[in-house]
C-alpha positions, 0 to 999 in steps of 0.5 A: 490533464492537469494532474495536481497529484502526480505522486499519488497512485490509486490501486484497486485490488480485484475490482468486480464491477465495470461501473465502479472502475469507470466511476473511479476514473471519473472521480480521479479526473474530477480531483486531479489524479491521473494514475490508476493500477488494477490488480487482477481485475475480475471484469474487462476494465475497458468494457462498455460499462467502464467506458460509459461511467468514466465519460471523458476520463476514459482516455486520460485515466481508464485507458492508461490504467495498468494491470498487475498480478499482485498487490506486491507487484503493484506497490513495488516502487511505491514509498508509502502504502495506505490500505483502505479497511474496516477490519480492526485487529491486533496488527491493524491499529495504525488508522487515519481518517480521510481528513488526515490523508493530506498531511500524511501524504505531504510527509513524502518528498515530491518525487516519491509515490504514495499508494492508496489501495482499495480492496474488493467490493464484497470483502476488501483487502485480505490480511496478507494484503493489509500487512503490506501497507504502511498504515490504514484508512477507515471511513466512519459510517453509521452502524446500521450500514457501515459498508460504503460502495467502492466508488463512494469510498474512493470519492471521499478520500480523493476529495479530502486529498484535493481539499487539503492539497493547498494547506498540506505542507511537507515538513523540511528535511524528512528522510526519503522512505524506502520503496515497498519492494526493498523494504519487503525484501529486507523483511523476507530476509529477516524472516529467513535469518531468524527462522534459521537461528531458531527464533521463530516458530517453524510451524508459525513463522509469520507471527512475530514478523507481523509485529516487526512489520508494525514497528518498521511501518511506524518508523518509516524506514529509509533506504539506508536504514534498510540496507543496514538491517539487511547487513544485520541479517546477513551477519546473523547468516554468516554467524550461523554458517560458521557455526554449522561449519564448526559442527561438521568439522567436529 
């Protein structure tokens, strides 16, 4: 298959309909996308309904789709994660529209991976899943019926990516973003260190780290910056350990 977007991955979280999965595979092949990842699909993605809707994409996309137990696992090797949502809130204010996808993804070096994540047909992505995303995409619709069918939403986004591909040029000398796995490990390290230091409320330890996630996502951390932050949290860990040791000796 002529895959013109090899570094862009489509992820479906707990898809419930075989027809949607199959339709998305066909759409992916229409616009030159080849890698599909499924997080806990609620239906047999190789069933007849999905195969029929995929048409010729059943061999090139559908059968090659990989399954994962969690979104965190599915995005571990990705460097830019874009979550599709209509949910606006305190920690979700970095939205782009489909016509901005091309320039957003073009910011990545060609060997790094971007993930476009779509949630469940009935209620989309959870708050916890959205916190794993670097930025969010929303599709403007009429208020009388704002929700789109899953396959329709994917089609709009992939069409825009395909349409913009010739014009989207990556800026020169951009840093290489850290993988989602490494960034998440650093954030978890931060939370443990700040909790031990008494900076976080033990009854609600996730509140402040959500703000830090937004800062890190806007910054677009590279691997060196992630290592530096790990070093900072490790220094806090050592200082706390020494303080506790001194207290025990008294």
